[in-house]
N, C-alpha and C positions, 0 to 999 in steps of 0.2 A: 797319599798316605805319608808316613814319616820319610823324610828325605834326609840323606847325609849331608850336613852343612858343608859348604865349600871350605870353611875354615877348619874343618876336621881332616881335610885331605890334602892341604897344601900350606905352604908357609904363608904368613901374613903378607909379606912383600910380593910374592908371586900373585897372590889373589888380587892385591891392590892394583898391580900392574894390568892384570886381566880385566878388572873392572874399569880401569882408566882407558882401555882401548875400545874402539868402536869401528864400525865399517867405514870405508873411505868416503861413502856418500853421506855421512851423518856427522853432526857436531859431537865431539867426544862426550861420552855419557857422564864423565866425572871431571869435565873442564872446570877448573877452580876460578873463583874470583880472586881479585888481588889481595883481599883480606883473608882468604881461605885457600892456600895452596894445598891441593890434594896430596902431594907427595912430600910436603915438608917433614911430617912426622915420620913417614916411612923411611927416609934417608938416614935417620938416626937409630943406631942399633939399640935395642933395649938391654940395659945392664942393671943387675941387682945393685941396690944402693943401701940396703939395710935390712934389719930383722924386726918383726912385729912382736908385740907383747901377746903371749899365748892366751892369757885370760881375756884380754880384750878381743882377740880374734874369735874365741869361743862365743863370746857375746854377740859378735857380728853374725856368725852362723846361725845362732839361735834366733836372732831377730829376722834374719833372712827368711827362715822358716815360718816366722810369725806373719811376715808380709804375704808370703805364699798362701798361708791359711786364709788370711783376710781376703785376698784377691779371688782365690777359687771359691770361697764362701759367697762373695758377692756375685761371681759368675753363676753359681748355683742359684742364689736368690732371685736374680733376674731372669733366669731360665724358668723358674717357678711362675714368675709373672708372664712370661711368654707362653707358658702352658695354659694358664687361665685365658689368655687372649685367644689362643687357638681353639680352646673348648668353646668359647663364645662364638667364634667364627663358624665352627662346625654346627653349633645349635641354632644359629640364626645367620646364615650367610647374607652379607650386604656390603655396601661400600664402606660403612662406618666400621664394621667388625673386621673387615679385611684390612683397613688402614690401621686399626688399633693393634692387630697382630703384627703388621709391618713395623710399627713404631716400637713395639715390645721387642721384636728381634733386633732392631737397631740399638736399643738400650742395652740389650743383653751383650752386644759386641764390645761395649765399652770396657767392662772389667775383664772379660775374657781375653781380649788382646793384650792386656797388661800382664796376663799370666804366662805368656809365651816365652818370657825370659827364663822361666823356670824349667822349660822344656829341654833345652840343650844342656848336657852335662848331667842331667838326672834321668837315667835310662828308663825308670818306671814311668815318668811323665811322657817321655818321647814315644815309648811303645804305646801308650794309652791314647795319645793325641790323634792318631790316625782315624780313629772311629768318630772323633769330635770335630775336627777341623780340616779334614783332608780336602785338597783342591789341586788344580782345577778338576772339574768332574765333567764327564760326558752325560749331559742331562737326559739324553735319549734312553739311558738305562732306566730312568725313573718314570717318565711320562712322555706325552706327546711332544713333538718338536715341529717347528715350522721354519720356512725360508731356507737359506743356504747354511745348513747345520754342519759346522766344522768339527768333526770328532776325530779322535785319535785313529790313525790308520791301522787297519787290522785288528781293531777291537771288536770282539764278537758281542759284547755287551752294549755297544753304542746305540743299538736300535732295539734292545730287548723290551723296553717299556713295560716295567713291572706292574704298572697300574692297569694296563690294557690286557695283560696276559696272566695266566695262571701257571705257566711253566716257561722255562727258558732253555733253549737248546744250545749247548756249548760242545762242539765237536760231536762225539758220540753220546755225551751225557745229557740227560734231561733233568733239569732242577725244578722240583715242585715248589711253586710260590702261590699256591691256591689260597693259603692263609698268610696274611701279612702280619708277622710278629716281629718283635725286636730281634729275636734270635735269627730268624730268616734273613732280615735286612743286613744284619752285622756280617753274616756269612757271605753276602754278596759283595762286600767290599773287596776290591782287588780281584774281582771275578776274572778267571782265566789269566791271571797274572798281570793284568793291566791296572796301573795306579789310577787311571782315569775312570775306573768303575768305582764310584763313590755312592753308596746307597743311604748313608747315615750322616749325622752331624749338622752343623750350622748351615753348611752350603746346600745340603739337601733340603732343609727347611726353607732357606732363602729361595731356591728355585720353585718350591712348591707355593710360596706366597707371591713371588713377583713374576714368575715365569721367565722365559728366555728374554734376554735384551737383544732385540733385533736391530738396534740403531747403529751398531758398529762404533765408529768414532764420531758419530753425530750426537747431539744432546738426547738424553732420555734413558731411563732404566727399563726393566721389564714391566709389562702391562697385563699381567694375568687378570681376567675378569673374576669378580666374586661369584659369578654364575657357574664357575667350574666347580663350586662346592654346593650348588643347589641340587635337590633331588626332585624330579618331576617337572612341572611347568617352568620354562625359562632356563632350564639347565643347559650348560655348554660344556664341551670338552670330553664328554663321554666317560663312562666308568667312574661316576662321581662318588659312589659309595666306597669303592677302593681308594680313590684319592683321599676322601675324608679319613678313612682308616689309616692310610699311609701317614698323613700329616700328624694324626693323633699319636700313632705308635712311635714315629721318629722323634717327636718332641718329648714324649715320656722317656725314651731311651737317653736323650740328651740330658734330661734332669737327673736320671739315675747315674749317669757317667760322671757328671759334675759332683754329685753327692759323694761318690766313691772317691774321687780325687781330693775333695775337701776333707774327707776323713784321713786320708793319707798324710795330711799336714797338720792334723790336730795335735796339740800338746797333751801329754799325759797317757798316751797309748804306747805301751812298751813294744807292740808288734807291728807299728805302722812305719811308713817310709821316713817320717820326720825323726823318729827314735833312732833309726839306723844311721841317718845322716848326722845327727848330734853325737853319736858314738864314735864316729870315724876319727881318725887323726885330723886335727884342725886344718892342716895344710890341704888335705883332700876337699874339706869343705869350702875353703877359700878358692881352690882351684876350680871347683864346680861353679861357683858364683861367677868367676871371671870368664870361664869357658862359655857359660850361658849367655852372658852379656856380649862377648865377642862374636859368637856364632850367630845370634840373632841379628846383631848389628851388620855384620859383613856378608856372611854366606847367605843368610835367609832374606833379610829385608833389603839390603842393598843389591844383592845378587838375584836370587830366585824371584822375588816379589817386585822388583823395580827394574833392574838392569835387563832381565829377560824380556819383559813386556815392552820396554822402551826400545830395545834393539830390533825387535820383531814388529814393532807397532801393532801388538797383538792384544786385543781385548779378550781373547780366550785365555790368556795368561794373567789377566787381571784378577786380583784377589777376591773382593766382594763384588763380582762382575754383574750379577742380576740386579742388585739393588743400587749400583753406583755409590756404594759406601766405602770404596777403596781408600780414599783420602783419610778417613777416620781410622780405618784399620791400621794403616801405616803410622799414623800419628800416635795411637795408643800403644803399638809395638814400641815405638821410640820412648814413650813415657815410661813403659815398663822397665826398660833398661836404666833409665834415670832414676826410677823409684829405688831399684835395688842398690844402685851405687850410693845414693843419699840416705838410704835407710828410711824412706818416707812412702806412704801410700794413702791416698785420699779415697775413702770408701764412698759407696754410692749414696749413703745416708748424709754425706757431707762432713763427717768426722775424719780426722787424720790421725794415723798412727805413725809414730817415729821412734827411733831408738838407735842403738849402737850401729854405726855405718861403716861400710867399706872405705868411704871417703875419709873419715877420721882416722882409720887404721893407716891409710896411705899417707895422709898428711903427717903423721907422726914419724914417718920414715923419710918422706921426701915431699916437702910442701909444694914445691914447684910442679911436680908431677900431678899432684892432686888438683892444684889450681888449673893446670892445662886441661885435664879431663873434665872438670866441671864446666869450663869455658866451652869445650867441644860438645858436651851434652846439651848445653843451652843453645849453641849454634845449630845443632841438629834439630832440636825441637822447633826452632825458628824457621828453618828450611821446610820441615814438615807442615808447620802452620801455614806456610805459603800455599801448599797443596789444599789444605782445608779452606783457606780463604778463597782460593780459585774456584773450588766446587760451590761454595756458598755464593760465589758471584756468577754461577752458571756455567762454568767450564770445568767439568769433572775430570777425574784421572784418565778415563778412557779417551777424552778429547786431547788432553795434554800429551799423550804418547803418539797421537796421530802423525803419519808421515807428512812432512812439510810444515808442521806447526813448530817453527824454530823456537819462538818464545816459550811455548808450552813445554817442548822437549827440554829447554834449558832449565826450567823450574824443577823438573824431575831430576836432571843431571846434577843440579846443585844440591839436591837432598842426598843423592847417592854419594857425591864428593864429601859431604859432611859426615855421613856414616863411615866412609872409608877412613877419613882423618880421625874420627872418634875411635875407631877400632884400634888404630895405631896407639892412641893414648890409653886404651884399656890394656894393651900389651905392656906398655911402659909402667902402668900402675901394678901389673903383675910382677914385673921385674923389681920394682920398688920394694915389694914384699918378699923378694928373694925366691919367687916362684918362676922359674925359667921353663918348667915343663908344663905345657898346657895341652899335652897330647890327649886326644879324646879317649884313647884306651885307658888312660889313668883317670881322666875326668868321669868316665862312665863306669868306673869300678863299682860293682854292686856287693853289698854286705848281707 
C-alpha cells in the first residue's frame, strides 16, 4: 500500500549517503563511474539563485495537470483493452487468449508507470494508489501457491486463499468472502494490518495471469497454465469458477479506479483535484511537482524498488515479479520524471503533447542548473535502458540482483547512482526557483 517515501523523512544528503552504503560483502550499490560521481552534486549545498515569473509558473502548473490527465487517460484506455482481453480469456481459455491478456497487461503498465510521478506530493493520488499498484504482495492471500513460498512472517492472510475459500479467519473474526465483489476485495487490502495483503490492482491481476515465479534468480517468469481458467474437462488449479470471477472483478475495479483518477485531472470541473491544484498559490504547485519528482527518483525508485531488492538479492522485493517486467517498470518510472520536467508526454497513440515546462522556468533563473538536471535525466534514462537491454538479451532484473552476479549488480548500482545524482539536481532546481522548503507536510497540503 502507499509507503512514505524516504525523501519525505530525511534530508537528501542523509538519504544519498544511506543509498550509497552497502554490506561489507557487496560492491557498493551506488558506486559511481568516473564520468558520474554519485556524490558530486550532493556535496554542493542548494542555494536560491533567483525568482520565477508567476504567470509563467502558473502555465507550468496547468500544463503539469494536462500531462497528468493525458497519462491517466492512457492508463485507463489501456486498462479497458486489458479488460477486453480478460473477458476473451474467460470466454475461451487457451494459450492464445492467455498470452493476449498478458500482452495487454504489459501494454497497460507503460502509461501507468509514467503516472507515478504525480503520486508523491499529491495526497489524493497517493491515498488512491494503494488499491491500484500496491506491492509486494503475499500471493497466498489470493490463490494457491507452490514450492518454497516466502511470505511475510506473522501474516494471517498469507495462506487465506480467497479463491479456494468462502471465509477467512483472522483472530476471532470470520470474514465472509462467499461472493467475490469489488467491495469485498478492496476491504481485504491490508487485512490484519499487513501491507503484504494485497487483493486488488495491477499486481493481483499479474499474479492471476502469470502465477508464481518459482525460478528465483534463474531465468523465467511465472507459468500459470490457461487450464486454470477452464471449467470441466482439462481444468487445473481447482475452484476455477471463483478464479474466473476474481480475475473479471479485479480487472473491472482497476478500470473503474483509473476512470476515477482520470476525472480528477480533467480540465473544466470546478470540483475536482485539478481545479484545487490550479487554485493554490503557485509556489505550492511548483513544490508539489518538484517533491513528486524527487520522491519517486530517490526514495521510491532508487530506494524501495531497486536498492532494497539488490541489497537483499530478493526477488520477493522485485516490482513486477510474476511477469519479469521489472526493467520496463523502472524505465517508465524514470521517463515519467523526465516528462514532467520537460513538459512532454508521448501518448499511446503516438502523438506528443508539450507545453510550458519546469525546465524553461528553471532555465530563466539559472541556465546551468537546468542544463545539469537535463543531462542527469538523460543519464538516468540511459542507465535504466541498460536494464531493459539486459532483459531483452535474456538477463532480467531478478537475475541482475542475484548474489555473486558482480556485473549484473553493477548495472543496477549504476542506475541507482544516476537516480541519486539526479535527485540532487532536482533539489538544485528547486533552489534556483527560490523554493527551499520541500517538506512533505507542505507539499501534501490539501485544499
